[in-house]
Structures are given as structure tokens and as C-alpha cells.
VMD Tcl script that builds the backbone (N, CA, C; Angstrom):
set m [mol new atoms 276]
animate dup $m
set s [atomselect $m all]
$s set {name element resname resid chain x y z} {
  {N N MET 1 A -12.518 44.791 35.235}
  {CA C MET 1 A -12.469 45.496 33.981}
  {C C MET 1 A -12.962 44.569 32.881}
  {N N PRO 2 A -14.025 44.882 32.229}
  {CA C PRO 2 A -14.550 44.003 31.188}
  {C C PRO 2 A -13.655 44.023 29.951}
  {N N SER 3 A -13.532 42.854 29.335}
  {CA C SER 3 A -12.689 42.773 28.137}
  {C C SER 3 A -13.505 43.170 26.913}
  {N N SER 4 A -12.876 43.897 26.045}
  {CA C SER 4 A -13.547 44.312 24.819}
  {C C SER 4 A -13.016 43.488 23.653}
  {N N THR 5 A -13.572 43.712 22.494}
  {CA C THR 5 A -13.163 42.981 21.304}
  {C C THR 5 A -11.742 43.351 20.896}
  {N N LYS 6 A -11.308 44.553 21.213}
  {CA C LYS 6 A -9.966 44.981 20.833}
  {C C LYS 6 A -8.887 44.288 21.660}
  {N N ASP 7 A -9.241 43.762 22.836}
  {CA C ASP 7 A -8.268 43.084 23.683}
  {C C ASP 7 A -7.996 41.653 23.229}
  {N N ILE 8 A -8.835 41.110 22.376}
  {CA C ILE 8 A -8.694 39.729 21.923}
  {C C ILE 8 A -7.739 39.688 20.736}
  {N N PRO 9 A -6.782 38.752 20.721}
  {CA C PRO 9 A -5.898 38.624 19.553}
  {C C PRO 9 A -6.697 38.314 18.296}
  {N N TRP 10 A -6.170 38.737 17.133}
  {CA C TRP 10 A -6.919 38.595 15.881}
  {C C TRP 10 A -7.161 37.135 15.521}
  {N N GLY 11 A -6.276 36.245 15.917}
  {CA C GLY 11 A -6.488 34.823 15.638}
  {C C GLY 11 A -7.678 34.262 16.403}
  {N N MET 12 A -7.790 34.657 17.670}
  {CA C MET 12 A -8.915 34.182 18.473}
  {C C MET 12 A -10.223 34.800 17.999}
  {N N SER 13 A -10.187 36.064 17.595}
  {CA C SER 13 A -11.423 36.663 17.091}
  {C C SER 13 A -11.850 36.003 15.781}
  {N N LEU 14 A -10.885 35.570 14.973}
  {CA C LEU 14 A -11.201 34.831 13.753}
  {C C LEU 14 A -11.829 33.477 14.082}
  {N N ILE 15 A -11.292 32.806 15.082}
  {CA C ILE 15 A -11.856 31.515 15.500}
  {C C ILE 15 A -13.257 31.702 16.064}
  {N N TYR 16 A -13.445 32.739 16.865}
  {CA C TYR 16 A -14.778 33.001 17.412}
  {C C TYR 16 A -15.780 33.306 16.298}
  {N N ALA 17 A -15.342 34.068 15.295}
  {CA C ALA 17 A -16.235 34.395 14.179}
  {C C ALA 17 A -16.584 33.143 13.378}
  {N N ALA 18 A -15.610 32.262 13.167}
  {CA C ALA 18 A -15.882 31.009 12.454}
  {C C ALA 18 A -16.816 30.127 13.263}
  {N N ASN 19 A -16.659 30.134 14.575}
  {CA C ASN 19 A -17.538 29.355 15.440}
  {C C ASN 19 A -18.962 29.894 15.380}
  {N N GLU 20 A -19.104 31.199 15.350}
  {CA C GLU 20 A -20.439 31.798 15.274}
  {C C GLU 20 A -21.121 31.467 13.950}
  {N N ARG 21 A -20.343 31.402 12.873}
  {CA C ARG 21 A -20.928 31.124 11.558}
  {C C ARG 21 A -21.362 29.680 11.397}
  {N N CYS 22 A -20.497 28.753 11.768}
  {CA C CYS 22 A -20.825 27.350 11.492}
  {C C CYS 22 A -21.565 26.683 12.644}
  {N N CYS 23 A -21.349 27.107 13.846}
  {CA C CYS 23 A -21.971 26.458 15.005}
  {C C CYS 23 A -22.679 27.490 15.871}
  {N N HIS 24 A -23.539 28.261 15.275}
  {CA C HIS 24 A -24.175 29.343 16.027}
  {C C HIS 24 A -25.178 28.836 17.058}
  {N N ILE 25 A -25.628 27.602 16.932}
  {CA C ILE 25 A -26.595 27.069 17.893}
  {C C ILE 25 A -25.896 26.688 19.195}
  {N N ARG 26 A -24.737 26.049 19.064}
  {CA C ARG 26 A -24.008 25.617 20.251}
  {C C ARG 26 A -22.959 26.649 20.640}
  {N N ARG 27 A -22.933 26.988 21.888}
  {CA C ARG 27 A -21.889 27.864 22.414}
  {C C ARG 27 A -20.785 26.972 22.994}
  {N N ILE 28 A -19.549 27.322 22.702}
  {CA C ILE 28 A -18.426 26.551 23.215}
  {C C ILE 28 A -17.861 27.277 24.426}
  {N N ASN 29 A -17.618 26.520 25.466}
  {CA C ASN 29 A -17.010 27.072 26.658}
  {C C ASN 29 A -15.615 27.593 26.297}
  {N N LYS 30 A -15.320 28.843 26.604}
  {CA C LYS 30 A -14.048 29.454 26.215}
  {C C LYS 30 A -12.862 28.759 26.873}
  {N N LEU 31 A -13.010 28.357 28.120}
  {CA C LEU 31 A -11.917 27.671 28.801}
  {C C LEU 31 A -11.626 26.334 28.129}
  {N N ALA 32 A -12.669 25.595 27.795}
  {CA C ALA 32 A -12.470 24.318 27.105}
  {C C ALA 32 A -11.864 24.541 25.725}
  {N N TRP 33 A -12.295 25.595 25.039}
  {CA C TRP 33 A -11.742 25.912 23.719}
  {C C TRP 33 A -10.251 26.255 23.821}
  {N N HIS 34 A -9.871 27.009 24.826}
  {CA C HIS 34 A -8.469 27.378 24.998}
  {C C HIS 34 A -7.635 26.156 25.373}
  {N N ARG 35 A -8.178 25.280 26.211}
  {CA C ARG 35 A -7.453 24.049 26.550}
  {C C ARG 35 A -7.248 23.179 25.317}
  {N N PHE 36 A -8.271 23.070 24.495}
  {CA C PHE 36 A -8.136 22.305 23.262}
  {C C PHE 36 A -7.121 22.960 22.326}
  {N N GLY 37 A -7.116 24.275 22.269}
  {CA C GLY 37 A -6.151 24.986 21.431}
  {C C GLY 37 A -4.720 24.744 21.875}
  {N N VAL 38 A -4.492 24.756 23.181}
  {CA C VAL 38 A -3.153 24.478 23.704}
  {C C VAL 38 A -2.759 23.041 23.392}
  {N N LEU 39 A -3.686 22.118 23.529}
  {CA C LEU 39 A -3.407 20.721 23.198}
  {C C LEU 39 A -3.077 20.562 21.721}
  {N N ALA 40 A -3.834 21.211 20.855}
  {CA C ALA 40 A -3.588 21.114 19.412}
  {C C ALA 40 A -2.251 21.745 19.040}
  {N N LEU 41 A -1.936 22.903 19.609}
  {CA C LEU 41 A -0.647 23.542 19.319}
  {C C LEU 41 A 0.524 22.709 19.828}
  {N N THR 42 A 0.372 22.096 21.000}
  {CA C THR 42 A 1.419 21.231 21.529}
  {C C THR 42 A 1.622 20.022 20.637}
  {N N TYR 43 A 0.525 19.422 20.189}
  {CA C TYR 43 A 0.615 18.270 19.293}
  {C C TYR 43 A 1.312 18.650 17.990}
  {N N MET 44 A 0.950 19.790 17.426}
  {CA C MET 44 A 1.580 20.230 16.178}
  {C C MET 44 A 3.064 20.538 16.384}
  {N N ALA 45 A 3.411 21.129 17.525}
  {CA C ALA 45 A 4.817 21.441 17.796}
  {C C ALA 45 A 5.643 20.166 17.912}
  {N N TYR 46 A 5.144 19.170 18.646}
  {CA C TYR 46 A 5.870 17.909 18.767}
  {C C TYR 46 A 5.938 17.173 17.435}
  {N N THR 47 A 4.872 17.240 16.648}
  {CA C THR 47 A 4.881 16.595 15.333}
  {C C THR 47 A 5.925 17.233 14.430}
  {N N CYS 48 A 5.968 18.546 14.402}
  {CA C CYS 48 A 6.968 19.236 13.572}
  {C C CYS 48 A 8.378 18.972 14.075}
  {N N TYR 49 A 8.554 18.893 15.379}
  {CA C TYR 49 A 9.873 18.605 15.937}
  {C C TYR 49 A 10.353 17.227 15.501}
  {N N HIS 50 A 9.498 16.237 15.618}
  {CA C HIS 50 A 9.905 14.880 15.253}
  {C C HIS 50 A 10.047 14.710 13.746}
  {N N MET 51 A 9.299 15.465 12.965}
  {CA C MET 51 A 9.465 15.401 11.514}
  {C C MET 51 A 10.796 16.017 11.085}
  {N N SER 52 A 11.296 16.952 11.852}
  {CA C SER 52 A 12.556 17.597 11.497}
  {C C SER 52 A 13.773 16.786 11.925}
  {N N ARG 53 A 13.581 15.674 12.581}
  {CA C ARG 53 A 14.691 14.867 13.066}
  {C C ARG 53 A 15.312 13.979 11.991}
  {N N LYS 54 A 14.800 14.032 10.781}
  {CA C LYS 54 A 15.294 13.271 9.634}
  {C C LYS 54 A 15.327 11.761 9.896}
  {N N PRO 55 A 14.210 11.150 10.176}
  {CA C PRO 55 A 14.225 9.703 10.412}
  {C C PRO 55 A 14.534 8.914 9.149}
  {N N ILE 56 A 14.306 9.500 7.982}
  {CA C ILE 56 A 14.550 8.768 6.751}
  {C C ILE 56 A 16.037 8.504 6.566}
  {N N SER 57 A 16.915 9.388 7.078}
  {CA C SER 57 A 18.344 9.151 6.949}
  {C C SER 57 A 18.790 7.969 7.799}
  {N N VAL 58 A 18.076 7.689 8.878}
  {CA C VAL 58 A 18.389 6.530 9.696}
  {C C VAL 58 A 17.856 5.265 9.038}
  {N N VAL 59 A 16.678 5.334 8.491}
  {CA C VAL 59 A 16.030 4.171 7.899}
  {C C VAL 59 A 16.600 3.857 6.519}
  {N N LYS 60 A 17.175 4.839 5.864}
  {CA C LYS 60 A 17.650 4.651 4.494}
  {C C LYS 60 A 18.725 3.574 4.410}
  {N N ASN 61 A 19.546 3.426 5.440}
  {CA C ASN 61 A 20.569 2.385 5.424}
  {C C ASN 61 A 19.958 0.995 5.373}
  {N N VAL 62 A 18.803 0.830 5.946}
  {CA C VAL 62 A 18.134 -0.468 5.912}
  {C C VAL 62 A 17.426 -0.667 4.579}
  {N N LEU 63 A 16.808 0.391 4.071}
  {CA C LEU 63 A 16.058 0.270 2.827}
  {C C LEU 63 A 16.961 0.232 1.597}
  {N N HIS 64 A 18.138 0.840 1.675}
  {CA C HIS 64 A 19.080 0.866 0.553}
  {C C HIS 64 A 20.266 -0.023 0.921}
  {N N THR 65 A 20.103 -1.316 0.779}
  {CA C THR 65 A 21.140 -2.267 1.177}
  {C C THR 65 A 22.067 -2.584 0.017}
  {N N ASN 66 A 23.191 -3.195 0.344}
  {CA C ASN 66 A 24.152 -3.619 -0.664}
  {C C ASN 66 A 23.656 -4.934 -1.258}
  {N N CYS 67 A 23.227 -4.902 -2.506}
  {CA C CYS 67 A 22.622 -6.079 -3.133}
  {C C CYS 67 A 23.646 -7.139 -3.511}
  {N N SER 68 A 24.917 -6.778 -3.600}
  {CA C SER 68 A 25.927 -7.772 -3.974}
  {C C SER 68 A 26.223 -8.738 -2.835}
  {N N ALA 69 A 25.903 -8.366 -1.611}
  {CA C ALA 69 A 26.164 -9.231 -0.469}
  {C C ALA 69 A 25.006 -10.179 -0.170}
  {N N ILE 70 A 23.907 -10.050 -0.896}
  {CA C ILE 70 A 22.711 -10.856 -0.640}
  {C C ILE 70 A 22.470 -11.766 -1.832}
  {N N THR 71 A 22.113 -13.009 -1.556}
  {CA C THR 71 A 21.759 -13.912 -2.656}
  {C C THR 71 A 20.306 -13.673 -3.036}
  {N N PRO 72 A 20.035 -13.540 -4.315}
  {CA C PRO 72 A 18.657 -13.250 -4.739}
  {C C PRO 72 A 17.759 -14.478 -4.629}
  {N N PRO 73 A 16.489 -14.270 -4.361}
  {CA C PRO 73 A 15.544 -15.385 -4.363}
  {C C PRO 73 A 15.345 -15.893 -5.792}
  {N N PRO 74 A 14.863 -17.116 -5.941}
  {CA C PRO 74 A 14.741 -17.687 -7.290}
  {C C PRO 74 A 13.705 -16.992 -8.174}
  {N N ASN 75 A 12.748 -16.285 -7.610}
  {CA C ASN 75 A 11.711 -15.656 -8.431}
  {C C ASN 75 A 12.079 -14.249 -8.908}
  {N N VAL 76 A 13.283 -13.753 -8.597}
  {CA C VAL 76 A 13.722 -12.421 -9.005}
  {C C VAL 76 A 14.628 -12.544 -10.224}
  {N N PHE 77 A 14.268 -11.845 -11.291}
  {CA C PHE 77 A 15.068 -11.832 -12.519}
  {C C PHE 77 A 16.051 -10.668 -12.450}
  {N N ILE 78 A 17.332 -10.963 -12.549}
  {CA C ILE 78 A 18.365 -9.940 -12.438}
  {C C ILE 78 A 19.027 -9.755 -13.795}
  {N N ASN 79 A 19.084 -8.504 -14.248}
  {CA C ASN 79 A 19.776 -8.170 -15.496}
  {C C ASN 79 A 20.765 -7.039 -15.216}
  {N N ASP 80 A 21.345 -6.466 -16.263}
  {CA C ASP 80 A 22.360 -5.422 -16.077}
  {C C ASP 80 A 21.790 -4.136 -15.479}
  {N N SER 81 A 20.545 -3.834 -15.752}
  {CA C SER 81 A 19.968 -2.580 -15.251}
  {C C SER 81 A 19.587 -2.644 -13.774}
  {N N ASN 82 A 19.304 -3.826 -13.240}
  {CA C ASN 82 A 18.890 -3.910 -11.840}
  {C C ASN 82 A 19.826 -4.752 -10.985}
  {N N LYS 83 A 21.020 -5.056 -11.462}
  {CA C LYS 83 A 21.903 -5.935 -10.691}
  {C C LYS 83 A 22.390 -5.293 -9.390}
  {N N ASP 84 A 22.465 -3.966 -9.343}
  {CA C ASP 84 A 22.898 -3.290 -8.116}
  {C C ASP 84 A 21.740 -2.803 -7.252}
  {N N SER 85 A 20.533 -2.872 -7.766}
  {CA C SER 85 A 19.404 -2.311 -7.020}
  {C C SER 85 A 18.205 -3.245 -6.924}
  {N N TRP 86 A 18.366 -4.522 -7.148}
  {CA C TRP 86 A 17.218 -5.428 -7.127}
  {C C TRP 86 A 16.647 -5.609 -5.725}
  {N N CYS 87 A 17.442 -5.401 -4.699}
  {CA C CYS 87 A 16.953 -5.605 -3.331}
  {C C CYS 87 A 16.523 -4.304 -2.663}
  {N N ASP 88 A 16.648 -3.160 -3.346}
  {CA C ASP 88 A 16.269 -1.864 -2.768}
  {C C ASP 88 A 14.766 -1.648 -2.833}
  {N N TRP 89 A 14.304 -0.732 -1.994}
  {CA C TRP 89 A 12.930 -0.268 -2.081}
  {C C TRP 89 A 12.863 0.780 -3.181}
  {N N ALA 90 A 11.738 0.920 -3.806}
  {CA C ALA 90 A 11.592 1.748 -5.014}
  {C C ALA 90 A 12.053 3.204 -4.869}
  {N N PRO 91 A 11.682 3.951 -3.824}
  {CA C PRO 91 A 12.088 5.360 -3.799}
  {C C PRO 91 A 13.575 5.569 -3.552}
  {N N PHE 92 A 14.284 4.546 -3.122}
  {CA C PHE 92 A 15.687 4.721 -2.764}
  {C C PHE 92 A 16.562 4.110 -3.820}
}
mol reanalyze $m
mol bondsrecalc $m
mol representation Tube
mol addrep $m
């Protein structure tokens, strides 16, 4: 049974149309295109999963340290406004 244009999902037909417009000289193998699509979707899914794990909350304890327990180096000027935050990183 031959596949028609109506059997193709709208996202794939959009990708095929974009491919025809920008790369009309080169034809892309559909199997290779689908394999690349699965690879890209898997990569994006894992990236979003790891971004949602809140790594900044783990790292924040290291970046936002208690400055009263550390002796300052001689080249750091400490005044009343930065006495509690002189050893912190700027965003924290």
C-alpha cells in the first residue's frame, strides 16, 4: 500500500518541505533522517532531564561559603558592606 501525504505526520511534512526549500539539490535518505531525528530527540530529552535535576542547589553550598570561617587574603579589602560576602561568587 503506497503511503500518501496524508499519512505523514505534520511535523515530518514540515521538515520535508523545509528540506526541499533549502536543500533541493541533495536528497536526504529518509531512514538516515529518521535515525538522526531519534538521536536529536534523545539528546534533547536527556539534556532536559539533567537540567531539571537542579545541579545549582548542590553547587551553591560550595559557591556560597561562610566567609567568617575563612581568613581573607591580603589583597582583599573588607568593609561593612562585604564582610559577610567577600568570599562568595557574584551571582550568589
